[in-house]
C-alpha positions in Angstrom: 6.4 -41.1 -0.3 4.8 -41.2 3.2 2.1 -38.1 3.3 1.4 -38.3 6.9 4.6 -38.0 7.9 5.2 -35.0 5.6 1.8 -33.5 7.0 2.9 -34.3 10.9 6.6 -32.3 10.3 4.7 -29.5 8.6 2.0 -29.4 11.9 5.1 -29.9 14.1 6.9 -26.7 12.4 4.0 -24.7 13.1 4.2 -25.3 16.7 7.9 -25.3 17.1 9.7 -22.1 18.3 10.7 -20.0 15.6 14.3 -18.4 15.6 14.5 -14.8 14.3 16.8 -14.9 11.3 18.4 -11.6 9.7 16.5 -12.2 6.6 12.9 -12.2 8.4 14.3 -9.0 10.1 15.1 -7.7 6.5 11.9 -8.1 5.4 10.0 -6.7 8.2 12.2 -3.6 7.6 11.6 -3.3 4.3 7.9 -3.8 5.0 8.2 -1.0 7.4 9.6 1.2 5.0 7.0 0.9 2.5 3.7 0.4 4.4 3.1 4.0 5.2 3.2 5.1 1.5 0.8 2.1 0.5 -1.8 2.7 3.1 -2.0 6.4 2.2 -1.8 5.5 -1.9 -4.7 3.3 -1.3 -6.8 5.3 0.9 -6.3 8.7 -0.8 -7.1 6.9 -4.2 -10.3 5.2 -2.9 -11.6 8.6 -1.3 -10.5 10.8 -4.7 -12.2 8.0 -7.0 -15.6 8.1 -4.9 -15.6 12.0 -5.2 -14.8 11.7 -8.9 -17.6 9.0 -9.0 -20.1 11.3 -7.2 -19.1 14.0 -9.6 -19.7 12.2 -12.4 -23.1 11.0 -11.5 -24.3 14.6 -10.4 -23.3 15.9 -13.7 -25.1 12.9 -15.5 -28.3 13.6 -13.3 -27.9 10.0 -12.1 -28.2 11.2 -8.4 -29.6 14.5 -7.4 -32.6 16.4 -8.8 -31.3 17.1 -12.0 -31.0 21.1 -11.8 -28.3 23.2 -13.4 -26.7 23.8 -9.9 -26.2 19.9 -9.2 -24.6 19.7 -12.8 -22.4 22.7 -12.4 -21.6 21.1 -8.4 -21.2 17.7 -10.2 -18.4 19.0 -12.7 -16.8 20.9 -9.8 -16.9 17.8 -7.8 -15.7 15.9 -10.8 -12.5 18.0 -11.6 -11.7 17.9 -7.5 -11.8 14.0 -7.9 -9.8 14.3 -11.0 -7.1 16.4 -9.4 -6.9 14.3 -6.6 -6.4 11.0 -8.6 -3.9 12.9 -10.6 -1.5 13.7 -7.6 -1.8 10.4 -5.9 1.1 8.9 -7.5 3.7 11.6 -7.1 2.5 11.4 -3.6 2.9 7.8 -3.2 6.6 8.2 -4.9 7.5 10.7 -2.3 6.1 8.9 0.9 8.1 5.8 -0.2 11.4 7.7 -0.9 11.0 9.3 2.4 10.2 5.9 3.9 13.2 4.3 2.3 15.6 7.1 3.4 14.4 6.9 6.8 15.4 2.9 7.1 17.9 2.7 4.4 21.1 2.5 7.0 19.7 -0.4 8.7 18.2 -2.0 5.6 21.8 -1.8 4.0 23.9 -2.8 7.2 21.6 -5.8 7.6 21.8 -6.7 4.1 25.7 -6.5 4.1 25.9 -8.6 7.3 23.6 -11.4 5.6 26.0 -11.3 2.6 29.2 -11.6 4.8 27.5 -14.8 6.6 26.7 -16.3 3.1 30.5 -16.5 2.2 
């Protein structure tokens, strides 16, 4: 096998004009349907995980002055963090469902066209 020839072809493919295929369009639509839900879930989850961790640190006197007020505030903050983390997945599922419903007709139509071309 001539590895130089394979390498040259792979570089040439990077610079050649790409034709947009229906499969690529289908993948883009699928990503567009799922992306908002993913971005929201990661952002929401990270924020409330940090809130939960801060509440735990306050309650365990890792940060803060160790007073009873900071302990109670840490517990309240921790409970808020637990609540936020707990509702993250149901919110993600709802946003994902809405995104899929929004693009369902386009995706199904394009998938049907691809199936008909394959036959």
